[in-house]
N, C-alpha and C positions, 0 to 999 in steps of 0.2 A: 504493499501498501504506500510506496515509496510518492507518488503522486497527488498527493490530495488536494481534492479540485472543491468548489463550492458553490451552488445555482446563488447567484442572484436573484431572489426575489424580486426586489420591485425592479430591476432590468425584464423581468417574465410576467411581471402586471399581473392582477387577480385575474381569476376566472380560467386561467391556463391549467390545463392536467401536465404532472410532474410526479417522474419516478421519485419514491421517499424509499430509505434504507431507516428500518424503526426496531429497537431494543426496547423490548416491554420491561417492565419491572419485574420479572420472575425470572429475563437473562435470555429470552428466546431474539431472535434476530427474524427480520420478514422484511422483503422487497414490495411493497404494491404501487400504486399508485393514487397520486389522491391531486384536489383540485385548490389554487391558490387563492386566498383571499383578502379582499383588503378589510383594513382594521387601522382602528385609530387609539392609540395609546392616554393616560392619563393627561399628559398635556396638550392634549387634541393635535396629536405629529399624526401625518398616515401613515403608513407602511404596509407590506404585503408581507402574510404568512403562509407559510406553505400548508397552508389548509382552511378552508373556509371553518367559521365557527361550527364546532361538534355538541351539539348539547346533551345529545344522550349517550351512555356507554356503548350504546348500541349500533351509535355511528362509527364508532371508533375502530368497534369487534368487526362492523363491516370491511372497513380499510383494511385490516388484517386478512381478513376470510376470503377477499379478493387480490392477495398477495401472496406470499409462499414464502413457508417457514426456511431458516435456517438454522442451523447448529454452534457455528462457530462466525466472528466476527469475519473475518479472510472471506468465507463460501459469502455472505452474505455481501459485501462490499464489491467482489468479484459479479454477482449477479446483479446487483447496481449498478455497476461501470456497461454493464451486457446490454441492460436496459436502456441505458442511455444514449447508446450507441444505435438505437432504434432512429430510422428517419424522422417518425412522428414529434421527436424531440430535437429535431434541430435547431431550433429557436431555443429553447432553454441551454443546450449547449454550448450556443453561442455568446449564453452570459457568464462562463463559468470562470473565476479567479481562482489563483493558488488561494488554498486555505495556510490563515495563520499557524 
């Protein structure tokens, strides 16, 4: 995982489908897809989150179920990179920058 990259959601914009790598509280990893969502922080500053608001636990579980479970971070990251290579994510890839 030497080439760590991050998606700049502010450049992707709200309402875009993006691949995501999720680690759950019990240590499982999933690669799935979410739709970015516009938000406003407590100071009134607008930003774009990796997902729209999830009001119910079932909505979060639906994202996990739509994806695939992996047993190690390396397996999940490799699957995320492969998902991101799909042509439907060309605009998403164009927003990536090196992670700190």
